N, C-alpha and C positions, 0 to 999 in steps of 0.2 A: 504402488509407486516403486520405481526401480531405485536401487542404491545410487545410481548416477544422478537421478533427478533429485533425490534427497540431498546429495552432496552439493548440487547446483544451488538449491534453495538455502542451505546452510551457509554456503560461501557468499551468496548475495546478501545475506543478513549478518555478515561479520560485524562485530562491534555492537550488535543489537542484543537485547536481553534474551536469556534462554527462553523466557515465556513467549517472546515474539517468534522465535524460531519454532518452538513447539506449536504455536498457533498456526504458523505458515504450513507446517507439515500436515496438521489436521485439516486445514482449509482445503487442501487438495482433494479431500474426499467429502468433507462436510458442507463446504461452501457456506458456512455459517457466518452471519454478519458480525457476531461477537468475536470470532477469530479474526475477521478482517479488521475490526477496530484495533485489536491487539497488535496486529502486524503494522498497521499504519502508525499507531502511536509509538511503536518501537523504532520504526524507521525515522519518524520525525524527531524523537528524542535523540537519536544518533546524529541527525543532520541539522538540527536547529542551532542557531547561535546559543552559546552558553547562557547568555543573558535572558533567554526566553524559555528555556526548558522547564522551569518551574510552572509556567502558565499552561503547559500541556496537561498537567494533572487536573485542572479545573475546566479544560476546554470542552465545549459543546459542539454540536453540529453547526451552530451559527458562528463559531470562532473563525475569524478570517485568517487565512494562511499568511498573508503578507503583513497586514496592518496589526493583527493581534499577536501572531507568533513570530514575526520577524523573518519569515521565509523569504529568501532572495532568489534570483533566477538560477544561481548555481545550486542552491538547495532543492529547488523544484526539479532541476535536471537529475539530481541524485535520486530523488524520490521516484521520478518516472523511470529511470534506468533500473532501479531496484524492483519496482512494480513489474516491469517487463520481464525481468529475470524470474521473480518469484511466481508470478501468475502465468507466465508464458504468453504474454500479450505484446502487441505492437500498439503503441499509443502515438497517434499522429500529433505533431506540435500544434496544429490549428485547433484541435479539440481541447487543448489545455487552456485556451483563452477563457473558457466558461467556468473554469474551476477556481473559485475564490475562497470557499469555506471548507472546513473539515468535513462537513456533511456532503457537500457537492463532490469532494474527492472520494469519499466512501461510496456514494451512490454511483459515481462514474465507474469506479473499479469493479464494483459488484455487478453492474450492468454489463460491462465488457466481458467479465469472466463468464457470466451466465450465457451471454450471446455466443461466446466462443465454444462453450460446451454444448449448447443447443445445436450448433452447426455440426458438431461432431457426432450427434446422435443419428442413427439410421432413420430414414424416412419410413413412416408407417403406411 
């Protein structure tokens, strides 16, 4: 990873925990779901309303982003913009309609990231 890319990721995760930034830097090579979870939790902790951040500690894949965590449309935009910067993805707005839980967000991002990198591999 280039120093410029590392700086882009670090900048995108400003105000996130150091653990989230480290996980994002590792994820670029590991593509590990554990690192993805740390990144998402860090971004949500940064962008959730203060009244809901404590609920993130006990959140599961079934936790609903809006109903359980209090995520609003502005918060979702922040999460999407951060994901696009950190993962180098483009996330169409229409695809966001199906993301309602923490698990669906993780699955979606992991799938998009793997698809993007599969396309970059040379054909055999």
